[in-house]
Each structure stands twice: as structure tokens, then as C-alpha cells.
N, C-alpha and C positions, 0 to 999 in steps of 0.2 A: 597653054595650059587650059584645060576645059573648065568651064565655070559650073559650079554646083547648082543643081536645079533645086528650087524650093518646093515645098509641099503644095499640092493643089488644094482647093477648097473642100473637095470630097475627102481627101486624105486627112485634112485637119479635122473634119467632123467625125470621121471614124476614130481617129486617135482620141478625141475628147470623150466619145462614148466609152471606149475601152478604159481610159484613165479614170472615169467616174465610177466604174465597177470594181476597180482594183482595190484590194485590202492591203494596207501596209504590213510587212512581215514583222517589223519591230515597232514597239511603241515609240512614241516621240521622245522618251527619255533616253539619255545616254547610258549605256551599260556601265555598271560599276567595274572598275578594274579589280582584278583578283587581289584580295587583301594579302599582304605579305605576312608570312608566319615568322614570328621571332624565333631565331635558332635556340634550340634547347641548350641549357648550360651543360658544359662537359662534366661528366661525373668526376667527383673528387678522387684522386689517386688512392687505390686501396693499399693498405699496409701489407707487406709480404708476410706470409705465414712464417712462424718461427721455425727455423731449421736446426735440427740437432747437429752438432759439430761432427764432421767426418773423422773416423779414426785415422791414425797415421797409416799411410800406404806406401809400401815399397814393392817394386816388381820382384816377384819370386819369393816373397816372404812366406807364403803358404805352401810352396812346393816342398817335395820331399828333400830332406837334407842329404840323404845318401842315395846313391843310384841303386836301383833294385832291378833284378832280372826276373821276368815273368816267363815261366816255362809252362805252356798250356798242355804239353803232352805229359801224360802221367809217367812217373818213374817206373821202369819196367819191373823192378822188384816188388813195388807196391801193388801193381795191377796183377802180378802173379800170386801174391799173398791173398788178394781179395777174390781170386777165382775159386769156385767150389772144389772141394776135395773129392776126387773120383777114385782114389785108391783106398786101401784099408786105413782107417783112422789111426790105429795104433802104430802101424808101420810109418805112416806119414809123420806122426809126432816124433818118433825116434829118428827119422831122416832129417826133420827140421832142426832137431837138437844136435845133429852131427854125430849120432851114435851108430849110424849105419856106414859101413865102409864101401865106397864105390868100387865096383868090380873092374872098371876101365875108366881111363881119363884121357881127355883130348885138350891140348893147349892151343887155342887159336890166337893167343896174344901176339900182336905184331903183324898178323896177316891182313891183307886187304879184303874187302867184302866179296869181290868176285872170286877170290881164291878160297876164302873161308867157307862159303856156302857148299860147294861140292865136297870139300873135305869133311864137313859136318854130316852131310847126307851119307857119305860112304861109311863114316865111323858108326853112325846109329844103325845103319843096315847091317853092318858086320857084328855089332854088339848084340843085336836082336837075333841074328842067325846063330850066334854062339850061346844063346840062352841067358844072357846077362839081363838083370832086372834094373840095377841102379848104376848109372854112369855119370861121370862128372865132366862138364865142358867148361874150360877156363877161357874167359873172354878178356879179362883185365877191366879195370874201371874206366880207362880211357882218359885222354887229356882234355882239360877244359878248353873250349873254343876261345878264339880271340875275342876279347870284349868289344873291340872296335871294328869287328868284321862287318861288311855291308849286309850280310844275311846271318841270322842266328844259326849257330852250329851246335848240335847236341854233343856233349862229351860222351865218348864211348859208343861209336857206331856199331861195333860188334855186340856190345851189351844190349843195345836196343833191338838189333835185328835177329839175334839168335832165337829168342822166344817166338818171333814172328815166323821164322823159317821152320821151327819145330811144329807149328800148327798149320803148315801148308803141306799139300801132297809132295812127295810120297811119305813124309814122316808122320803126318797127322794120324794115320791108322796104326802106327807103332807106338806112339808116345801116349802114356796114360796121364802123367803129371809132370809139370815143370815148376820148380821152386828155386829161389835164390839159395845158394849154398850157405852152410854154417861158416863162421869165421875160421874154424880150423881147416876148412877145405877151400878157402878163397873168398868167403863173404860175398859182398855185392859184385865182385868181379868174376863170379863163377855160378853155374847152375847145376842143380841136381836134375837128372832126367830119369824118370821112372818109367820103364818100358812095359808093354803088355806081354803076356806069355805067348 
């Protein structure tokens, strides 16, 4: 093992000169240790705000007691009554009161939609060709749909579709007015069709 060499006289003199010029970084006193802060006392527990008692709650208490059906499509008779009158007002009033006798009648009751539409078109075209002005089309009121069916079904498919067909070509240019019939001619299950000249 090699022996450590000591400092020479020159090195000792150099060191003493450097040491005499050095300024101590810290004063001779010992640094005070950081004073410990006393923990703040925990806040006193706050009394809870007074709560109003809850009313009795039962699931479904505010629901409707009876089941109701919502039909967003307007009733065909109502929408026809709301349509503007395009025929003579006096004749229209007499027709709505059931005082005019239809010159021809067609009973679509019991037919399917794909059979009823061409029959209706042929009937109206023939009535207009013969010079008739007021004809009656019987659709029936229709059966109510199954309440538990997966999709809603409107009762009376013919009753809903006949006014639509009458306002489509080729019948739209022949038909002047469509109104629900008076009770003596079938009421909500029939329509008066007033034709142009």
C-alpha cells in the first residue's frame, strides 16, 4: 500500500495565505432550527341546516290513473270541416244538414285499401261523366285497433284514406268539396262528395 505524501513547505505556505483571506460563509453561531408551528385546532362541527320533512313518496303516485291514447293525426271529419268552403254556401249548408239527396252512392265498407281505391276512382269518374253533382261514399267507421298492438293502428283505414284519395290526381280536378255526411246518410262513416260541373 502506498504511503500518503505530506505537504511540502511551499504548499503549506500557500495554503496558509489562502486560508487567511477566506471569509466564513456562516457566522459562528448555530442556525436556529425552524420553529414548529402548533397545529390549528379543528373547527367545531357545524350543526346541520334544518331540513323540511319529505312528503310521503310512492312510486307511480303521480302517474295517470287511467290509460289514455294519444292520436296525433287529426280526425278526418274534423280536418274536412275545418277546410274552407269552395262551393256555394247555401248549398253547402243544405248538404251539411242532410237536406240534399245524393244522386249516387258507393259502399266501400268491407273492402281492402288496394281494392277500394280503383273502385272509388271509377265511381267518381262515372258520376262526373253522367253530370252528377252530389254523391255519397260510405266507408264505415272502422274497428278500433288492438290496444296492445306493437304499433298504433288507426281505426277505419278507409275513412282516413278516402279524403286523401279524393285530393289526389285524377280526382282532385273533379272534386269541389268533401264533407262528412249527415247522420241520416251515414254520419262519420260516410262522405259527401260535391263534384265540379
